[in-house]
N, C-alpha and C positions, 0 to 999 in steps of 0.2 A: 611198222611200229614207230617210225620216226616222223611221219607226216604231220601229226598234230604238234609234237614237240618243235618241229621246224616252224610251224605257224606261230606258236607261242614265242619262239626266239625272235621272229620278225616283229612281233608286237613289242617285245622288250627293247629292241633296238630303236623302234620308232618313238617310243616313249621317252627316249633320251633327248629328243628335240623339244626344247622349251616352247610352251604355247605363245611366248612373246617373240619367237624367232621371226626374222624378216626374210624376204626373198624365197619363201617356200611357195613357189608359183607352179603353174600347170606343167611347164617343161621340166622343172626340177623333180617333181613327183614321178613323172613318166620315166625319166632316164636314170632314176636312182635305183638301179637293180644290181644284184651281185653277178659277177662274171662267171664264178664257179660255184660248186656245191652240188649236192645230190639232187636237190629239187629247188632251184632258186625261185620258182613261181610260188611255192608255199610260203617262203620267207617274205616275199614281196606282198603276198596277200595279207599276212599279219602286219606288215609295215603299213599297208593302206588303212587297216583298222585303227592302228595307233595314231596315224595322222588325223583320222576322223575324231578320235577321242580328244586329241589336242586342239581340234578346231581348224586344222590346216587344210582339210579336205574340201572346205568351202571354195578353195582356189582352183579346184579341178574343173576344167571346162566340160560342158555337156557332151560334146562329141568324144572327149577322152573317156568319159564314163561309159558311153556306148561301146567304144573300142575294147574296154576291159570286159564288159558283159558279153560281147559277141564271141569272145574266145571260148566261152562255155567251160571255163576252168572253175570248178565248183568253189574252191576255197577263195579264189580271187573275187568271185561274185559275192561270197559271204562277207569278206572284208570290206568290199565297196559298199554294200547295202547297209551293214551295221555301222560302218564309219560315217557315211553320209547322214544316216539317221541320228547318230550321236551329235554330229556337227550342227545339224538343223533341229535340235531338240526343241519341241514345243512351239514350232513356227508354222505348222500346217503348210509346209512348202508345196505348192501345186505340182511342179515338175518332178520332185522327188516322190510325191504320192503316186504319180503315173508310173514311175519306174518300179515302185514297190508293188503296185497293182498287177503288173505283169507276172510277178512271182508269187502272188497270193491269189489263188483261184477265186476265192469268195468275193473279191473286189471287182471281178470281171462280170460283164453281162452274161446271162445264161446261154446266149447264142454264139459266144466267142469261140475261137479255135482252141482246141485242147493243146496245151503246151507240156512238154516233158520236162518238168522242173524237178531237180533233185530234192530229196526230203530235207536235207540240212539247209538248203537255200530257201525252201518254203518257211521253215522255222525261223530263220534269220529275218526274212521279210516280214513275218508276222510280228515279231518283237520290234522291228523297225517302225512299223505303223504306230505302235504304242509310244515310242520315243518321239516321233515327229508330232504326234497329237497329244503329247503329255500334258495333263492338267486342263485340257480344253473341254472335256465331257462332250465331244463331238457325237451327235446323235447317230449318224450313219455308221461311223466306225465302231461305236459301242454296240450297235445291233449286229454288225458283222462278226465282231470278236466274240460276242456272247454265244452266237450260234456255232462258231468254230470250236469252242471248248468241247462241245458234245458232237463233233463231226463223226458220223459213223464210218466204218470201213467200207470200201467199195467205191464205185461199182467194180465188179469183177475182182481183179487182183490189186487194185489201187488202194492207197492209204492204209495199208496193212502192216507197215514196218515203222518202228519208232513212233507210234501214235502218242505215247506218253509225253515225249518232248514237245510234240506239236500242240497238244492240249495245254501243257504247262505254259508254253510261249504265248498261247492265246489268252490264258488267264492272267499272266503277268502283264501282257500288253493292255488288257482291259483294265487292270488295276492302275496302270500308268495313265491311261486316258481319263479315267474317272477319279484320279487321285484326290482324296479329301472332299469329294463331291457327294458323299453318302448322305449327309444331312440335308442337302438342298439340291437334288439333281435337276438342274434347269432343263426342261424339255425332255426328260427321260422317264417320267413317272409312268407313262403308259407301257413302257417296255418291261416293267416288272423285273428289273435287273436283280435286286436282292433275292426275290423268290426263285428265279431261275437258277441263280448261283447256289442257293440252298438245296435245290433239287439235284444239281450236279454234285453236291457235297455229301448228301445223306442218301441219295438214291430214290428210286420209285419207278413206276411204269414209264416206258419210253413215250415221250410226247411227239406230236407231229412236227416235222421239220419246217423251218422258215428260212427266208433268204433267197437270193437269186439262184442258188444251186440246188434247191430242194428237189426239183424233178430229176436231177442227175442220180440221186441216191435211192431211187426206187428199186434199182437193181441191187440185190444184196451182194455181199462179198463172197467169193468162192473159197476164201481161206479162213475167215473168222465168222463164227456164228455166236452172237451175243445174247440171243433170247429177247424177251420182251422188256427187260429192265436195263436201265442205264448202267454202263460199265464204270463203277466207281474207281477202279484201279487206274483208269485213264483220266477221268474228269475231276476227281476230288482234289488233287494238289493245286491245280490251276484255279479252280473255283474258290478254294479256301483262301489262298493268298490274294485273289482279286477282291474278295469281301474285306479282308484286312486292310488292303491299301485304299479301297473305296471309302471305308469308314475310319480311316486313320485319324486318331485324336479326337473323334466326335463324342466318345463316351456313350455310344448307343447301347444300352443294356440289353435290349431285345435281340439285336444281332450278336452281341457278345455271348449271350446265353446259348446260341446255336453252337458255339465253339467249346462249350464247357465239356470237360472230360467225363466219361461215363462213371456213374457212382457205384455200380454193382458189377459183379463178375459176369453176370448174364449179358449185360449191355456191352461189356468189353469185347465180347465175341463178334460184335457187329462193326467194329472199327479196327482197321489195320493199325498196328502199334506205331509204325513210322508216321502215319497221318496225324497221330495225336500231337507230335512235335509241331506240325504245321498249324494245327488248330490252336494250340496254346500260343504260338507265335502271333497268329492273326488276332486272337482274343486280346493279347497284350497290346497289339497295334491299335485296336479299337479303344481299349481302356488305357491309353498312352499315359495319362497323368497319374494313374494308379500304380505304375511300375516303381518298385522300391529296390534299391541296391543292397539287399540283405538276404541272408540264408532263410530267414523266416518266411519272406515273401515267396521265394522259390519253392520251399517245401509246402507252403500253403496252397500252391496250385495243384498239388496231388490230393485227390479226394481222400477224406478220412477213412473211408471203408477199404481203401487199397493200401494205405501207408503201413499198417501193422505187419503186412505180409511181404514187405519189400526188403531185399538184401538181408534176409535172415535164413537160418537153417530150416529147411522145409520139414513140416510135421506130417507124415504120411497118413496119420489117422484122420486128418481133416480133409474134407472134400473141397480142396482149394487148388485152382489152377495157378501154381506159383510162376510158371513161365509167362503167362499172360500178364499177371500182376507186375512182375519185375520188368518186362519189356515196356509196359505202359509207364511205369515209374521213371525208367531211364529216359524215355522220349519226352515225357512231360518236363522233367528237370532240364533237359537239353533245350527244349523250346523256350522255357522261361529264361534261361541264361542267354540264349540268342537274343531275346527281346531286350534284356539288360544291356547286352553288347551294342545293340542298335541305338538305344536311348542315350547311352553314355559314350558313343563313338567319338574318339578324338579328344575326350575331356580329361583323361588320366585321373578320373575320380577314384579316390582311395577306397571308399566303401564298395563301389562296383568291382574294382580290381580284386580286392580281398575276397569278395564273395565268389567271383568266377574262379580265382586261383584255388580256393577251398574245394570246389567241385571238380576242378581239373585234377587235383591231387587225389581226390576220392576215386575218380574213374581210372586214374593211372594205377592206383593200388589194386583195383578190382581185376585188372587184366591178368595179374599173376595168381589170382586166387581161384579155387574151385567153385566158389559161390557165383563166379561170373557165368557159369554154365546155366544158371537159372534164367538169365535174360538172353544168353547167346553172345558169344564173343564178338560177332560181327556187329550186333546192336551196340555193344559197349564201345567198340572201335569207332563207329559212326558218331555216337554221342560225344566221345572224347575229341574227335576232330572238330565238331561244332563248338564245343566249349573252348578249345584252343583258339579257334578263329574269333570267338566272342571276346576273349581276354585280350587278344591282339588288336581288335577293333578299338577297345577302350584305351589301350596304351599305344595306339598308332603313332609312330614317329618318335617315341621316347627311348627306344632301345632298351626296354626294361630287362634287367639281368635275370630275374626269376623265370620269366616266360622263355627267355633264350635258353636257359638250362633245361627247361621242360622240352623245348623243341629239340635240343641236342640229344636228350635222353630218348625221345621217341624216334628220332632219325637214325639211331644206332641199329634199328631193326631191319635195315636194308639187307636183303639176301638171306634172311632167316628162313631156313627150309621148312621148319615145323610151324610156320605162322602164315597160313594161307589167307588170313583175314587182313593182313597188312598189304593192301593192293596199291596199284598206281594212284588211286583216288586218295589213299591215306597220305602218301608222300606229296600229292598235289596240295592237300589241305595244310600239311605241315609247312611246306615251303611258302604257301600264300601267307600263313601266319607270320613266318619269319620276314617276309617282304613287307608286310604291314608294320611290323615292329620297327623297321629301319626305313620307313617310307621316305624316299627322296634324300637318303643319307641323313635323316633326322630333320629335314627342312619342312616337310609336309606332314599333315595329319588329315583326319577325316572330319567331314561335316555331318551333323545329324538333322539337317533340314528335311522336310518331307520328300523332296525329289532325290536327295542323297540316300535316304532310307530305302526308297524303291530301288535305286541302283545297286545298293549293297545286298538287298535280298536277291536280286537277279544274279549277282556275282557269286554270292556265298550260299546259294541254294543247297540245303543239307542233304543232297543225294550225290555221292561222289562216284566217278567212273571206276569200273573194275580193271580196265586196261586202257592203253593210250588212244584207242580208236573208238571208245565207247561213248556214243551220244544218244543212247536210248531214252534216258530220263531227262537229260539236260544238255543242251548244246554247249560244248566246251568254249566256244568263242565268247559266250556270255560272261565267263569268269573275269574278263578284263573290264567289265562295265564299272568296277569299283573306282576307276579313274574319274568318273563323273562326280564322285563324292569327295575327291581330294582337293584340299585347299591349303595355301601357305599361311602358317600362323606363327612362324618362328621369329622372335625378337632377339636381335644381337646388338648389345651395346658396343660402341667403338669409340675409343678415346680420340678426341678431335686433334690433340697435339701429336701424340705418338702414332696415330693411325693404326693402332692395334686393338684387337678384340679384348674386352675386359669383362669381369663379373660385376653385376650390380643387382640391387633389389628392385623388383617391380611391384607396385600396388595396383590390383585390378578390382574395380567396383562393378558388381552386377546390377541388372535392372531392379532386382528385389532388395538392393542395399547390401548384399553380402560382400565382404571384403576378403580378397585372396592375395596372399603374398607369394611371389614367384621369384626364384633366383634365376636371373637371365645370364647367359643365353638360355632361353626356354620357350616352350610353346604356350601361348595364352589361349583361354577359352574362345568359343565361337563369338565373333564380334557382334552378332545379332542379340546376344544375351548380356552385353556389356554396356555401361554408360560412361566409363572412364578408365583410362590406362595411364599410369604415372610412374616415372622413374623416381622412386622415393628411397634414396640412399644417402647416408650421412657423409659419404666420401665424394659424392658427385652433386653437381647443381641439378635441381629438379627439371624434368621435361614432362609436360602434361598434355595428353590428348583427351578431349571431351567431345561427347556426342553433341552435334549442333554447332560446334565451333570449328575445330580443326580435325574432325573425324576422317574426312576424305584423305588427309595427308597420311594418317596411320594406315588406311587401306592401301594407298599407293606404295608406302614403304614395305608393307608385308608382301605385296604382289611382285615387287622387284627384287630387292636384295635382303630386306629385313633388318638392315643396319640402322640403328638410332645413334647419332653422334652425341656423345656426352662429354662434359668438361669437368675435370677433376678439381675438387676444392683445394685451396691453398694448404700446403703442409700435409695433405693426405697422400697415401700411396695406394696402389692397386691391391686387390685381394691376393694376387699372385706374389707380390713382393712382401706385403705386410698382412699375412693371413689372419692373425688374431687381433689386429688393430692396435697393437701396443704403440707404434710410432704415431698412428693417427690420433690416438687418445691424447698424447702429449701435444700434438700439433693443434688439436681442438682447444686445449687449454690456453695455448699461446694466441691462437687466432681470435678467440673470444675475449681476450684480455683488453682492457682499455688503456693499459700502460704500454708505452713504446720505449725500448731501451735507448739510452743516451748515445751510445756509440757501438752499435752491433757490428760484428765481424762479417766479412764477405762470405765466409763458409756458412754462417747462420742464415744468411739471406738465400744462398743457393740451395739449401736443404728444403726450402719451401716452394721451389718452382723448378719446372723442367724446361722453361723457355730459354732457348739458346741465346737470344739477344741479351737477356738479363745476366746470364752467366758471363758473356763477353764484357758487358758493362762493369761487372764486379771485378773481373780479372784485370782490366785495363785502367779503371778509375778508382775503385774502392779498396784495392788491396793495401795491406799495411806493411808490405815488405820494404817499401822505400822509407828511409829515415831522414832524407835530406829535404823534406818538405818545409816550406816557409810557414809561419804561423797562419797566414791567410789561406794557403793551400790546405793546411791541415784542418782548418775550420770549415772550409768548403767541402772537403772529403767527408768530414763527420756529418755535415748537414745533409749531403747527398745520401750517405749511408742510412741515416735515420728515415729520410723520405722513401728510399727504395724499400727498406725493411717494412715500413708501414703499408706501402702499396702492395707488396708481394703477399704479406700476411692477410690483408683484407681482400686480396684477389682483384685489385684495381690497377693493373699494370699501366693503363692508359694515362694515369695522372703523373707518372714519372716524366714523360715527355713535356707535359704542361709545366711542372715545377722546374725542370731543367731550363726550359726557355725563359721562365719567369726570373730565375736566379741570374741567368745570363744577361737579361735586360737590366736588372738592378745594378750589376757590376759594371755595365757599360755606360751607366748614367754619368759617372764622374769622368771616364776616359773619353768617350766620344758620344755625347748625347745626340739622339735622333728623334724626330717627331713620331716615327713608327713605333719605337719602344714606349714613348709617352702614351700614345693612343692604346697600346696593348695593356699597359698598366691601368689606364683609365677604365677600359672595358672590364677588366678583371675586378677592379674595386667596385664598379657599379653592380656587377653580378653578385659579388659577395654581400654588399650592403642590401641589395634587394632581397636576397635569400634570408638574411638575418632579420629584416623587417617583417617578412611574411611569416617567419617562425614565431616572432613575438606576437603577431596578430592572432 
């Protein structure tokens, strides 16, 4: 029961190492093992996967990789293969391809020696191929993965366990390789990829096998007899998601219509209800630009012929299959909400959040009602988990209180004896949602770029395990691939004088001209959608980042600390000290005035600045406590007070030094004239005269 939790714990520890960390070399990785524990190898296996997700596994030497693999420890090999694939994502790395080929039988020649590779390792290797060849539309890999979705059981006793997870991994891997290549598949037209995937999705008579291993499967399986038709329970999920990722954002109506939900009760009997969730999700991926963050769009995905019979008291006089209708309704709504979560991942969009929260509360209220029996409590539980994850994706890194309350409410069901539907998978989904909500302690959020969407689908696949060792439908190691979609977008203003974090208003301008105001510290939208980020606050001097000018500086700031150094305007206080701006309002009146007091007090000057040197200058030279000043000294103090007040209020402290030196030079003209002082006065007069002449012109 503790093997997979130990693996997950190892991943969690490995993710604590920042991607920018230095000295994570080959030796450090090998010797970083726990001395005690029930199974230190399991934790180290998860640790290796985390290093791959962070990009540090690139430093692992080839012979060290071989040493790990030759131990034949299944989970260590899974961590190594997935970690290396994530580290070398989209590179077509030749050595890594050879390593993966050893564990994926379809990539080997037909005459090769048969290797006893564990099922979980084959599944990890299959998705690893998709990661390494992500977005390349590589012809050979596409052909191999397409055939592996429908790999038959056999020969004899082989390939008969956990076939669903293998086919799903092949489909996800194919979707990664052909990501967004549906509209113009370069060199893939003769493979008929969409047609074959449609066949795997809707069924039909079994077609002849292709690929290097076709002769091997002539011998049927001794355990499973599937008949003459393709087994949709195995092939449909992978094929559906592969089509969605392949045509992501293309708006292809023909392929999107394949995913449309059945319009009649008769047709509903031909589609498994949980597959409807995947179909609606894939349909929304294809029609990406049509996704709208509103309840009407979600409800609009449910066919009008089904909607009147959903979540209502059944009328037994009608010949209606209420169970099928309600199961379809729940899954369609969950699939549409999952699509909204993906499109608005990390944006904290209010409309998307309100929509998802509405459906979360709707499904939460259903769990305690007898009407839930219409769809089955396990169906409602799965849909509720999907909705919770979708809402957390939108609000990732914000620590939203409403979702946290919902998580706390659902988490209280631990150990409820009369609730067999609340499984290990339910708590896995709930805790993943909580983790997303406080991603990186609020420093990180999710990206919604195409590659990130693919990683999130792999991680949050809506089929959750029933117990801790359940990998039948989805390998648990894939749950950590969400890390590939994580990015830092937290902006933290820091006062340049006090070196303390402060509040400030940010103005963000999108590419379409939309202006958003954000209270910093806060998470800004995806940089690919922005044209300008500016600190626009009346209490601080402006700081502006523009695309094409200093945009690289903003990217560097976000990827390191996120701190933007800001300078407080004269007379203004921070939002912590002066919450409502009463003092700042008075200060603005004084700072914008053209009138300078004749003899301002030292306390009035010090209230406008926090500079220590000015405070010392006021204490020692401008204080009015001394009454034994000569008329010359009193006049000098009054002059310096006026100059200092003007400089502090206008936030030009540098001129105090200039004026002090100038007054000193004038006073020394009578006592001890020098050529240096004469030249200084001459330079200043020339500067002033040239400025006044240019202003007149």
